All heavy atoms as an XYZ file, in Angstrom:
772
protein
N       8.837     -2.943     -5.664
C       7.858     -2.057     -5.030
C       6.512     -2.795     -4.951
O       6.174     -3.589     -5.844
C       7.683     -0.784     -5.835
C       8.953      0.030     -6.002
S       9.324      1.028     -4.584
C       8.317      2.411     -4.920
N       5.786     -2.499     -3.902
C       4.505     -3.161     -3.658
C       3.455     -2.083     -3.350
O       3.726     -1.160     -2.558
C       4.629     -4.146     -2.477
C       3.268     -4.666     -2.045
C       5.537     -5.307     -2.833
N       2.289     -2.224     -3.949
C       1.149     -1.363     -3.639
C       0.240     -2.113     -2.694
O       0.006     -3.310     -2.833
C       0.374     -1.010     -4.919
C       1.121     -0.125     -5.884
C       1.432      1.237     -5.324
C       0.262      2.175     -5.467
N       0.577      3.555     -5.016
N      -0.286     -1.393     -1.723
C      -1.237     -1.925     -0.733
C      -2.416     -0.978     -0.728
O      -2.316      0.174     -0.290
C      -0.543     -1.971      0.644
C      -1.396     -2.398      1.767
N      -2.071     -3.590      1.794
C      -1.663     -1.786      2.959
C      -2.702     -3.712      2.938
N      -2.474     -2.613      3.651
N      -3.529     -1.435     -1.260
C      -4.729     -0.630     -1.399
C      -5.819     -1.174     -0.481
O      -6.030     -2.380     -0.421
C      -5.279     -0.676     -2.869
C      -4.175     -0.368     -3.881
C      -6.492      0.226     -3.013
C      -3.627      1.004     -3.860
N      -6.463     -0.285      0.254
C      -7.591     -0.686      1.108
C      -8.736      0.249      0.873
O      -8.550      1.467      0.721
C      -7.193     -0.670      2.607
C      -6.107     -1.673      2.888
C      -8.428     -0.936      3.482
C      -5.650     -1.722      4.314
N      -9.937     -0.314      0.834
C     -11.168      0.493      0.817
C     -11.967      0.089      2.046
O     -12.198     -1.091      2.293
C     -11.985      0.238     -0.478
C     -13.305      0.994     -0.418
C     -11.187      0.641     -1.709
N     -12.355      1.106      2.824
C     -13.156      0.891      4.026
C     -14.532      1.479      3.850
O     -14.723      2.478      3.159
C     -12.538      1.594      5.234
C     -11.292      1.032      5.771
C     -11.125     -0.125      6.487
C      -9.994      1.636      5.701
N      -9.806     -0.267      6.838
C      -9.095      0.804      6.374
C      -9.499      2.796      5.132
C      -7.750      1.076      6.502
C      -8.158      3.088      5.259
C      -7.311      2.228      5.932
N     -15.493      0.892      4.573
C     -16.848      1.403      4.649
C     -17.133      1.638      6.120
O     -16.980      0.739      6.938
C     -17.853      0.403      4.081
C     -19.260      0.876      4.103
C     -19.814      0.991      2.742
C     -21.261      1.450      2.750
N     -21.395      2.844      2.471
N     -17.550      2.849      6.457
C     -17.891      3.185      7.834
C     -19.127      2.398      8.286
O     -19.985      2.034      7.469
C     -18.249      4.672      7.962
C     -17.079      5.585      8.052
C     -16.898      6.585      7.120
C     -16.156      5.465      9.077
C     -15.822      7.445      7.206
C     -15.055      6.326      9.173
C     -14.886      7.320      8.227
N     -19.223      2.194      9.585
C     -20.448      1.653     10.176
C     -21.573      2.621      9.856
O     -21.401      3.835      9.977
C     -20.295      1.466     11.693
C     -19.335      0.338     12.030
C     -19.213      0.195     13.520
C     -18.247     -0.960     13.829
N     -18.030     -1.101     15.280
N     -22.721      2.112      9.482
C     -23.840      2.946      9.056
C     -24.273      3.917     10.134
O     -24.597      5.062      9.846
C     -25.017      2.041      8.647
C     -26.069      2.762      7.850
C     -25.564      3.346      6.531
O     -24.751      2.709      5.845
O     -26.012      4.458      6.186
N     -24.273      3.485     11.393
C     -24.763      4.329     12.486
C     -23.799      5.418     12.931
O     -24.150      6.239     13.771
C     -25.120      3.436     13.673
N     -22.596      5.433     12.399
C     -21.590      6.409     12.803
C     -22.038      7.802     12.440
O     -22.377      8.080     11.282
C     -20.247      6.074     12.133
C     -19.041      6.863     12.606
C     -18.712      6.536     14.064
C     -17.840      6.569     11.722
N     -22.018      8.707     13.410
C     -22.534     10.073     13.190
C     -21.461     11.049     12.715
O     -21.784     12.000     12.013
C     -23.125     10.616     14.510
C     -24.377      9.876     14.877
O     -25.154      9.480     14.028
N     -24.586      9.705     16.176
N     -20.211     10.849     13.060
C     -19.161     11.826     12.780
C     -18.178     11.305     11.717
O     -16.985     11.322     11.923
C     -18.435     12.207     14.045
C     -17.808     11.016     14.756
O     -18.138      9.868     14.458
N     -16.900     11.278     15.689
N     -18.703     10.883     10.574
C     -17.848     10.291      9.557
C     -16.808     11.244      8.992
O     -15.683     10.830      8.738
C     -18.748      9.749      8.413
C     -19.603      8.588      8.837
C     -20.508      8.122      7.742
C     -21.407      7.002      8.254
N     -22.413      6.574      7.290
N     -17.134     12.487      8.821
C     -16.167     13.459      8.272
C     -14.991     13.612      9.242
O     -13.831     13.611      8.823
C     -16.856     14.808      7.949
C     -17.841     14.625      6.814
C     -15.822     15.868      7.631
C     -18.721     15.802      6.541
N     -15.288     13.768     10.516
C     -14.231     13.923     11.521
C     -13.382     12.636     11.635
O     -12.160     12.723     11.778
C     -14.831     14.269     12.903
C     -15.488     15.631     12.936
C     -16.939     15.643     12.463
O     -17.486     14.570     12.110
O     -17.528     16.743     12.409
N     -14.046     11.496     11.612
C     -13.297     10.218     11.681
C     -12.399     10.042     10.474
O     -11.264      9.616     10.612
C     -14.297      9.041     11.785
C     -14.986      8.945     13.099
C     -14.068      8.548     14.236
O     -13.059      7.886     14.046
N     -14.406      8.977     15.418
N     -12.897     10.381      9.293
C     -12.097     10.272      8.076
C     -10.859     11.170      8.186
O      -9.748     10.755      7.809
C     -12.924     10.628      6.859
N     -11.040     12.380      8.656
C      -9.907     13.325      8.800
C      -8.888     12.800      9.798
O      -7.680     12.884      9.545
C     -10.425     14.684      9.222
N      -9.330     12.234     10.899
C      -8.412     11.701     11.910
C      -7.639     10.512     11.374
O      -6.424     10.375     11.599
C      -9.195     11.308     13.150
N      -8.302      9.635     10.637
C      -7.648      8.474     10.040
C      -6.640      8.903      9.002
O      -5.512      8.409      8.975
C      -8.715      7.511      9.445
C      -9.527      6.871     10.565
C      -8.072      6.473      8.540
C     -10.787      6.169     10.117
N      -6.994      9.861      8.181
C      -6.090     10.393      7.160
C      -4.821     10.955      7.821
O      -3.692     10.596      7.427
C      -6.782     11.469      6.335
C      -5.914     12.141      5.290
C      -6.724     13.154      4.518
C      -5.899     13.924      3.495
N      -5.331     13.140      2.428
N      -4.965     11.774      8.811
C      -3.835     12.381      9.480
C      -2.928     11.314     10.109
O      -1.702     11.348      9.971
C      -4.306     13.382     10.564
O      -5.044     14.406      9.902
C      -3.148     13.979     11.332
N      -3.540     10.369     10.808
C      -2.780      9.341     11.512
C      -2.013      8.446     10.556
O      -0.809      8.222     10.726
C      -3.711      8.506     12.380
N      -2.703      7.933      9.530
C      -2.029      7.002      8.610
C      -0.983      7.693      7.737
O       0.107      7.162      7.551
C      -3.047      6.279      7.746
C      -3.888      5.229      8.478
C      -4.995      4.686      7.588
C      -2.997      4.083      8.967
N      -1.273      8.846      7.229
C      -0.296      9.563      6.412
C       0.916      9.965      7.240
O       2.029     10.095      6.740
C      -0.928     10.771      5.713
C      -1.858     10.340      4.589
C      -2.503     11.483      3.849
O      -2.417     12.658      4.296
O      -3.159     11.208      2.817
N       0.716     10.118      8.542
C       1.800     10.444      9.458
C       2.792      9.311      9.692
O       3.837      9.504     10.309
N       2.478      8.118      9.221
C       3.369      6.968      9.389
C       4.562      6.992      8.431
O       5.563      6.301      8.676
C       2.600      5.664      9.213
C       1.559      5.351     10.303
C       0.801      4.068      9.950
C       2.220      5.247     11.664
N       4.464      7.759      7.355
C       5.575      7.827      6.406
C       6.775      8.434      7.135
O       6.682      9.450      7.813
C       5.196      8.671      5.170
C       6.381      8.834      4.253
C       4.031      8.044      4.413
N       7.907      7.742      6.980
C       9.129      8.159      7.670
C       9.295      7.561      9.034
O      10.354      7.708      9.654
N       8.265      6.884      9.528
C       8.327      6.266     10.840
C       8.392      4.734     10.778
O       8.723      4.119     11.784
C       7.102      6.690     11.681
C       7.090      8.169     11.988
C       5.836      8.523     12.783
C       5.839     10.035     13.027
N       4.602     10.425     13.692
N       8.040      4.181      9.622
C       8.038      2.715      9.460
C       8.930      2.404      8.270
O       8.683      2.906      7.159
C       6.615      2.163      9.252
C       5.773      2.454     10.502
C       6.661      0.667      8.963
C       4.334      1.957     10.420
N       9.967      1.601      8.501
C      10.902      1.245      7.431
C      10.188      0.596      6.255
O       9.317     -0.245      6.427
C      11.952      0.250      7.963
C      12.944      0.901      8.909
O      13.054      2.148      8.884
O      13.577      0.172      9.668
N      10.511      1.073      5.065
C       9.995      0.487      3.843
C       8.683      1.092      3.347
O       8.253      0.814      2.248
N       8.046      1.913      4.180
C       6.818      2.595      3.766
C       7.234      3.861      3.016
O       7.771      4.786      3.600
C       5.943      2.947      4.978
C       4.736      3.850      4.708
C       3.763      3.218      3.715
C       4.020      4.138      6.025
N       6.967      3.874      1.710
C       7.406      4.991      0.868
C       6.354      6.079      0.744
O       6.689      7.256      0.778
C       7.767      4.452     -0.516
C       8.860      3.452     -0.511
C       9.987      3.901     -1.382
O       9.786      4.121     -2.555
N      11.161      4.042     -0.796
N       5.106      5.689      0.533
C       4.035      6.642      0.322
C       2.748      6.158      0.994
O       2.515      4.945      1.028
C       3.719      6.820     -1.156
C       4.815      7.433     -1.957
C       4.407      7.603     -3.429
O       3.699      6.713     -3.965
O       4.823      8.605     -4.037
N       1.961      7.114      1.467
C       0.663      6.781      2.053
C      -0.289      7.911      1.686
O      -0.057      9.078      2.057
C       0.789      6.675      3.565
C      -0.493      6.475      4.304
S      -1.177      4.806      4.138
C      -0.049      3.856      5.134
N      -1.313      7.564      0.944
C      -2.332      8.554      0.549
C      -3.698      8.019      0.980
O      -4.100      6.929      0.596
C      -2.325      8.761     -0.955
C      -0.999      9.191     -1.482
N      -0.513     10.455     -1.319
C      -0.040      8.495     -2.128
C       0.692     10.533     -1.864
N       1.001      9.356     -2.355
N      -4.362      8.808      1.793
C      -5.714      8.463      2.244
C      -6.676      9.370      1.503
O      -6.611     10.609      1.630
C      -5.863      8.632      3.774
C      -4.809      7.842      4.520
C      -7.265      8.214      4.203
C      -4.775      6.339      4.259
N      -7.568      8.784      0.746
C      -8.505      9.545     -0.072
C      -9.891      9.517      0.595
O     -10.411      8.442      0.893
C      -8.595      8.926     -1.469
C      -7.232      8.791     -2.160
C      -7.369      8.028     -3.471
C      -6.622     10.155     -2.405
N     -10.420     10.706      0.839
C     -11.725     10.799      1.514
C     -12.764     11.517      0.652
O     -13.956     11.430      0.972
C     -11.575     11.552      2.848
O     -11.057     12.865      2.579
C     -10.641     10.823      3.804
N     -12.336     12.185     -0.382
C     -13.260     12.856     -1.286
C     -13.621     11.860     -2.392
O     -12.745     11.363     -3.087
C     -12.639     14.101     -1.887
C     -12.214     15.123     -0.859
C     -13.396     15.718     -0.117
O     -14.426     15.940     -0.752
O     -13.250     15.931      1.106
N     -14.893     11.597     -2.543
C     -15.329     10.548     -3.477
C     -16.607     10.972     -4.178
O     -17.288     11.858     -3.719
C     -15.538      9.248     -2.730
C     -16.614      9.350     -1.662
C     -16.706      8.102     -0.805
N     -17.722      8.264      0.213
C     -18.997      8.026      0.032
N     -19.459      7.607     -1.138
N     -19.872      8.181      1.018
N     -16.886     10.286     -5.266
C     -18.148     10.495     -5.939
C     -19.241      9.747     -5.201
O     -18.978      8.739     -4.536
C     -18.093      9.969     -7.396
C     -17.190     10.762     -8.297
C     -16.273     10.121     -9.095
C     -17.263     12.141     -8.349
C     -15.418     10.831     -9.935
C     -16.429     12.877     -9.191
C     -15.508     12.195     -9.984
N     -20.482     10.182     -5.338
C     -21.611      9.528     -4.667
C     -21.790      8.074     -5.101
O     -22.317      7.277     -4.357
C     -22.905     10.286     -4.917
C     -22.940     11.628     -4.199
O     -22.192     11.815     -3.217
O     -23.686     12.513     -4.633
N     -21.332      7.745     -6.289
C     -21.477      6.379     -6.799
C     -20.481      5.394     -6.183
O     -20.559      4.207     -6.415
C     -21.392      6.346     -8.314
S     -19.817      6.960     -8.940
N     -19.544      5.896     -5.371
C     -18.537      5.037     -4.721
C     -19.204      4.142     -3.683
O     -20.098      4.573     -2.981
C     -17.458      5.871     -4.057
O     -16.779      6.655     -4.993
N     -18.721      2.906     -3.578
C     -19.292      2.011     -2.581
C     -18.514      1.999     -1.271
O     -18.964      1.487     -0.271
C     -19.368      0.597     -3.136
O     -18.091      0.139     -3.501
N     -17.335      2.639     -1.248
C     -16.550      2.766     -0.033
C     -16.515      4.217      0.428
O     -16.846      5.119     -0.326
N     -16.090      4.406      1.672
C     -15.995      5.736      2.243
C     -14.599      6.312      2.250
O     -14.429      7.521      2.114
C     -16.533      5.722      3.669
C     -18.010      5.382      3.747
O     -18.786      6.029      3.016
O     -18.376      4.484      4.524
N     -13.605      5.455      2.440
C     -12.187      5.897      2.477
C     -11.360      4.900      1.713
O     -11.603      3.683      1.773
C     -11.657      5.941      3.924
C     -12.459      6.914      4.771
C     -10.204      6.337      3.961
C     -11.993      6.956      6.220
N     -10.329      5.397      1.011
C      -9.393      4.520      0.319
C      -7.987      4.852      0.765
O      -7.627      6.011      0.857
C      -9.475      4.675     -1.198
C      -8.608      3.664     -1.924
S      -8.652      3.873     -3.701
C      -7.082      4.670     -3.943
N      -7.221      3.810      1.029
C      -5.806      3.974      1.333
C      -5.000      3.437      0.157
O      -5.213      2.315     -0.272
C      -5.410      3.165      2.588
C      -3.938      3.329      2.940
S      -3.500      2.457      4.460
C      -3.287      0.824      3.823
N      -4.089      4.267     -0.354
C      -3.186      3.898     -1.439
C      -1.772      4.066     -0.908
O      -1.309      5.185     -0.699
C      -3.430      4.796     -2.631
C      -2.524      4.519     -3.811
O      -1.673      3.616     -3.712
O      -2.675      5.201     -4.837
N      -1.109      2.941     -0.626
C       0.225      3.009     -0.038
C       1.229      2.221     -0.869
O       0.861      1.302     -1.604
C       0.200      2.475      1.401
O      -0.351      1.189      1.460
N       2.479      2.623     -0.770
C       3.568      2.001     -1.539
C       4.677      1.592     -0.562
O       5.089      2.377      0.295
C       4.137      2.981     -2.562
O       3.064      3.506     -3.356
C       5.160      2.319     -3.455
N       5.149      0.358     -0.748
C       6.216     -0.194      0.077
C       7.379     -0.632     -0.827
O       7.166     -0.968     -1.995
C       5.706     -1.398      0.882
C       4.688     -1.008      1.895
C       3.361     -0.859      1.564
C       5.061     -0.747      3.199
C       2.416     -0.463      2.479
C       4.107     -0.339      4.148
C       2.791     -0.215      3.781
N       8.579     -0.678     -0.280
C       9.732     -1.063     -1.070
C       9.722     -2.533     -1.418
O      10.349     -2.924     -2.405
C      11.064     -0.688     -0.347
C      11.178      0.816     -0.189
C      11.231     -1.407      0.957
N       8.995     -3.361     -0.633
C       8.994     -4.807     -0.884
C       7.831     -5.446     -0.137
O       7.207     -4.821      0.732
C      10.302     -5.451     -0.404
O      10.381     -5.325      1.022
N       7.580     -6.712     -0.464
C       6.545     -7.478      0.262
C       6.957     -7.619      1.719
O       6.117     -7.554      2.648
C       6.369     -8.848     -0.384
C       5.455     -9.812      0.351
C       4.004     -9.388      0.265
C       3.047    -10.495      0.687
N       3.020    -10.790      2.108
N       8.253     -7.800      1.990
C       8.751     -7.897      3.376
C       8.463     -6.610      4.131
O       8.115     -6.676      5.333
C      10.232     -8.222      3.373
N       8.598     -5.470      3.481
C       8.313     -4.191      4.145
C       6.833     -4.093      4.465
O       6.464     -3.598      5.537
C       8.767     -3.029      3.255
N       5.982     -4.540      3.556
C       4.519     -4.557      3.827
C       4.221     -5.446      5.001
O       3.454     -5.089      5.886
C       3.760     -4.998      2.579
C       2.259     -5.247      2.727
C       1.532     -4.006      3.264
C       1.648     -5.738      1.437
N       4.811     -6.616      5.039
C       4.617     -7.546      6.154
C       5.041     -6.911      7.471
O       4.367     -7.063      8.491
C       5.362     -8.858      5.917
C       4.806     -9.649      4.741
O       3.660     -9.400      4.325
O       5.542    -10.543      4.263
N       6.152     -6.198      7.476
C       6.646     -5.530      8.657
C       5.718     -4.416      9.111
O       5.457     -4.213     10.307
N       5.151     -3.687      8.156
C       4.200     -2.618      8.435
C       2.959     -3.194      9.143
O       2.466     -2.626     10.091
C       3.798     -1.940      7.136
C       2.538     -1.132      7.157
C       2.538      0.174      7.642
C       1.341     -1.678      6.668
C       1.368      0.907      7.654
C       0.175     -0.929      6.694
C       0.190      0.362      7.170
O      -0.958      1.101      7.196
N       2.470     -4.313      8.622
C       1.247     -4.930      9.201
C       1.415     -5.205     10.684
O       0.455     -5.065     11.461
C       0.905     -6.227      8.466
C       0.587     -6.063      6.998
C      -0.742     -5.396      6.728
O      -1.433     -4.905      7.619
N      -1.126     -5.328      5.477
N       2.622     -5.591     11.108
C       2.882     -5.974     12.515
C       3.429     -4.818     13.343
O       3.528     -4.940     14.551
C       3.905     -7.125     12.543
C       3.435     -8.356     11.806
C       4.577     -9.358     11.722
C       4.239    -10.430     10.690
N       5.381    -11.270     10.404
N       3.791     -3.732     12.707
C       4.443     -2.619     13.405
C       3.504     -2.022     14.468
O       2.333     -1.775     14.217
C       4.861     -1.544     12.404
C       5.843     -0.582     12.932
N       5.487      0.456     13.815
C       7.178     -0.474     12.756
C       6.561      1.136     14.120
N       7.618      0.590     13.512
N       4.042     -1.749     15.680
C       3.199     -1.200     16.753
C       2.503      0.102     16.422
O       1.359      0.330     16.831
C       4.192     -1.017     17.916
C       5.348     -1.864     17.600
C       5.397     -2.018     16.121
N       3.143      1.003     15.660
C       2.509      2.267     15.285
C       1.287      2.035     14.392
O       0.250      2.650     14.553
C       3.501      3.193     14.597
C       4.606      3.752     15.452
C       5.592      4.556     14.616
C       4.058      4.636     16.592
N       1.448      1.106     13.432
C       0.327      0.749     12.561
C      -0.767      0.064     13.364
O      -1.948      0.388     13.223
C       0.787     -0.163     11.432
C      -0.353     -0.771     10.678
N      -0.703     -2.095     10.814
C      -1.246     -0.228      9.815
C      -1.763     -2.331     10.058
N      -2.108     -1.234      9.432
N      -0.416     -0.862     14.242
C      -1.404     -1.598     15.045
C      -2.192     -0.642     15.936
O      -3.407     -0.808     16.103
C      -0.688     -2.672     15.888
C      -0.193     -3.840     15.091
C      -1.350     -4.614     14.493
O      -2.291     -4.984     15.197
N      -1.286     -4.865     13.201
N      -1.520      0.341     16.494
C      -2.204      1.316     17.356
C      -3.303      2.073     16.579
O      -4.421      2.244     17.068
C      -1.167      2.298     17.910
C      -1.753      3.328     18.846
C      -0.700      4.297     19.359
O       0.493      3.974     19.344
O      -1.117      5.409     19.799
N      -2.990      2.493     15.379
C      -3.963      3.234     14.538
C      -5.070      2.302     14.065
O      -6.258      2.622     14.154
C      -3.268      3.918     13.365
C      -2.332      5.011     13.877
C      -4.267      4.486     12.388
C      -1.348      5.526     12.830
N      -4.666      1.112     13.590
C      -5.660      0.172     13.058
C      -6.657     -0.253     14.150
O      -7.872     -0.215     13.940
C      -4.960     -1.064     12.497
N      -6.140     -0.656     15.292
C      -7.005     -1.171     16.366
C      -7.696     -0.089     17.166
O      -8.804     -0.330     17.679
C      -6.198     -2.068     17.290
C      -5.698     -3.306     16.575
O      -6.349     -3.855     15.696
N      -4.496     -3.745     16.914
N      -7.071      1.095     17.274
C      -7.652      2.131     18.090
C      -8.512      3.141     17.350
O      -9.439      3.708     17.923
N      -8.243      3.336     16.072
C      -8.893      4.408     15.324
C      -9.725      3.903     14.144
O     -10.825      4.395     13.922
C      -7.836      5.402     14.824
C      -8.290      6.725     14.240
C      -9.079      7.525     15.256
C      -7.068      7.528     13.757
N      -9.204      2.936     13.416
C      -9.852      2.488     12.189
C     -10.910      1.390     12.444
O     -12.097      1.566     12.134
C      -8.819      2.013     11.142
C      -9.523      1.536      9.885
C      -7.837      3.144     10.825
N     -10.468      0.284     12.953
C     -11.374     -0.891     13.102
C     -12.658     -0.595     13.888
O     -13.724     -1.076     13.499
C     -10.625     -2.058     13.725
S      -9.367     -2.740     12.613
N     -12.595      0.207     14.964
C     -13.850      0.431     15.722
C     -14.946      1.152     14.948
O     -16.122      1.055     15.322
C     -13.375      1.292     16.905
C     -11.938      0.975     17.068
C     -11.431      0.762     15.656
N     -14.604      1.854     13.843
C     -15.625      2.632     13.135
C     -15.984      2.053     11.764
O     -16.792      2.618     11.055
C     -15.200      4.131     12.999
C     -15.076      4.753     14.366
C     -13.924      4.263     12.195
N     -15.350      0.935     11.408
C     -15.564      0.374     10.062
C     -16.406     -0.904     10.136
O     -16.269     -1.722     11.035
C     -14.231      0.042      9.401
C     -13.344      1.235      9.179
S     -14.111      2.500      8.170
C     -12.893      3.785      8.275
N     -17.251     -1.054      9.112
C     -18.016     -2.305      9.003
C     -17.477     -3.209      7.906
O     -17.774     -4.416      7.889
C     -19.491     -2.035      8.767
C     -19.837     -1.464      7.411
C     -21.314     -1.239      7.227
O     -22.024     -0.955      8.214
O     -21.785     -1.337      6.067
N     -16.677     -2.648      7.015
C     -16.151     -3.475      5.935
C     -14.762     -2.978      5.512
O     -14.504     -1.771      5.519
C     -17.093     -3.428      4.697
C     -16.681     -4.330      3.590
C     -17.696     -4.305      2.457
O     -18.447     -3.356      2.271
N     -17.707     -5.346      1.668
N     -13.917     -3.932      5.166
C     -12.565     -3.656      4.695
C     -12.238     -4.571      3.536
O     -12.341     -5.787      3.645
C     -11.543     -3.868      5.810
C     -10.108     -3.699      5.412
C      -9.188     -4.183      6.526
N      -7.765     -4.055      6.208
C      -7.039     -4.980      5.552
N      -7.607     -6.086      5.129
N      -5.781     -4.755      5.313
N     -11.837     -3.972      2.419
C     -11.369     -4.740      1.268
C      -9.951     -4.321      0.960
O      -9.616     -3.140      1.063
C     -12.237     -4.473      0.040
C     -13.712     -4.846      0.171
C     -14.488     -4.338     -1.048
C     -13.878     -6.351      0.302
N      -9.099     -5.280      0.619
C      -7.702     -4.945      0.321
C      -7.283     -5.580     -0.988
O      -7.859     -6.592     -1.414
C      -6.775     -5.371      1.450
O      -6.747     -6.789      1.558
N      -6.261     -4.979     -1.603
C      -5.675     -5.491     -2.824
C      -4.210     -5.119     -2.810
O      -3.872     -3.935     -2.727
C      -6.382     -4.886     -4.036
C      -6.095     -5.592     -5.321
C      -6.892     -6.621     -5.778
C      -4.982     -5.237     -6.116
C      -6.642     -7.263     -6.958
C      -4.707     -5.889     -7.299
C      -5.528     -6.915     -7.721
N      -3.341     -6.126     -2.838
C      -1.899     -5.905     -2.834
C      -1.305     -6.446     -4.134
O      -1.743     -7.508     -4.595
C      -1.234     -6.652     -1.644
C      -1.804     -6.211     -0.313
O      -2.155     -5.043     -0.161
O      -1.893     -7.065      0.583
N      -0.331     -5.701     -4.688
C       0.295     -6.165     -5.917
C       1.673     -5.557     -6.068
O       2.004     -4.549     -5.463
C      -0.568     -5.853     -7.132
C      -0.831     -4.361     -7.365
C      -0.058     -3.645     -8.294
C      -1.835     -3.689     -6.673
C      -0.274     -2.299     -8.517
C      -2.046     -2.344     -6.896
C      -1.277     -1.668     -7.825
O      -1.500     -0.328     -8.033
N       2.485     -6.191     -6.895
C       3.841     -5.732     -7.146
C       3.844     -4.799     -8.363
O       3.179     -5.069     -9.368
C       4.759     -6.934     -7.412
C       6.219     -6.555     -7.367
C       7.111     -7.783     -7.248
O       6.612     -8.918     -7.416
O       8.299     -7.596     -7.033
N       4.646     -3.747     -8.237
C       4.762     -2.806     -9.376
C       6.206     -2.755     -9.831
O       7.107     -3.179     -9.119
C       4.290     -1.391     -9.026
C       4.988     -0.841     -7.783
C       2.794     -1.379     -8.836
C       4.669      0.617     -7.482
């Protein structure tokens, strides 16, 4: 099993951060069952004020190969390029085996 964690920071000038976070959460969590090897997807939008990121993705894959497949999958690419990347100024990731 592999964990894939991402923390995003919205662009400072973005006005509708709450709506964007909700749309990203719905879209990404909706990928479970649609991409082979993706076991869990949790998008966290409620955070303490001391947090340096705006959204966190906590996902679980059956293997590193499944994570690699997810990265290239057209459904993931559509969400990443159409919904996430245009509104983010920073992305940090951390992948590890469990």
